[in-house]
C-alpha positions in Angstrom: 0.0 0.0 0.0 2.8 2.4 0.8 4.2 1.8 -2.6 0.9 3.0 -4.2 0.8 6.2 -2.1 4.5 6.8 -2.8 4.0 6.3 -6.6 1.3 9.0 -6.5 3.6 11.4 -4.7 6.0 11.1 -7.7 3.5 12.7 -10.0 0.2 13.6 -8.5 -1.3 14.6 -11.9 -0.8 11.1 -13.3 -4.4 9.8 -13.6 -3.2 6.2 -14.1 -1.3 6.2 -10.8 -4.3 7.8 -9.1 -6.6 5.1 -10.5 -4.2 2.4 -9.2 -4.1 4.0 -5.8 -8.0 4.1 -5.7 -8.2 0.5 -6.7 -5.7 -0.5 -4.0 -7.6 1.4 -1.4 -10.9 -0.1 -2.5 -9.4 -3.6 -2.4 -7.9 -3.1 1.1 -11.3 -1.7 2.3 -13.1 -4.8 1.0 -10.7 -7.0 2.9 -10.4 -5.0 6.2 -13.6 -3.5 7.8 -11.5 -1.4 10.2 -9.6 0.1 7.3 -12.8 0.7 5.4 -14.2 2.6 8.4 -11.0 4.7 8.7 -11.0 5.4 5.0 -14.6 6.5 5.1 -13.8 8.8 8.0 -10.8 10.3 6.2 -13.0 11.0 3.1 -15.6 12.8 5.2 -13.0 14.9 6.8 -11.3 15.7 3.5 -14.7 16.7 2.0 -15.2 19.1 4.8 -11.8 20.7 4.2 -12.3 21.0 0.5 -15.8 22.5 1.0 -17.6 20.3 -1.5 -18.6 16.7 -1.6 -16.3 14.7 -3.9 -13.7 17.4 -4.1 -13.4 21.1 -4.4 -13.0 21.7 -8.1 -14.5 24.8 -9.6 -14.6 26.1 -13.2 -15.7 29.7 -13.8 -15.5 31.3 -17.2 -16.5 34.7 -18.7 -16.4 35.1 -22.5 -17.5 37.7 -25.0 -18.6 41.3 -24.5 -17.5 43.7 -21.8 -17.9 42.8 -18.2 -17.8 45.1 -15.2 -17.6 44.3 -11.5 -17.2 40.5 -11.9 -16.4 38.6 -8.8 -15.6 34.9 -8.5 -15.6 33.5 -5.1 -16.3 30.5 -3.0 -17.0 29.8 0.7 -17.8 33.3 1.7 -18.6 33.5 5.4 -19.6 37.2 5.8 -20.3 40.3 3.8 -19.0 41.2 0.4 -19.1 45.0 -0.4 -18.3 46.3 -3.9 -18.0 50.0 -4.3 
């Protein structure tokens, strides 16, 4: 298992390595209920940190024309004042 995690560290953008890591984690979780529970807890905690279930990826795009006062934001916990 450590080899799988270490392999992902070498190139975190490598989707094949990430898929192999996911497969390894799923296999281990099927074989070990305690590991499955710990993995589920880790995932819930990671989702809280990222702010969105399943990850925190956003894509925002403006195209064409003229824009004024455009604000892209996420996870605002208070006021926003433009002026």
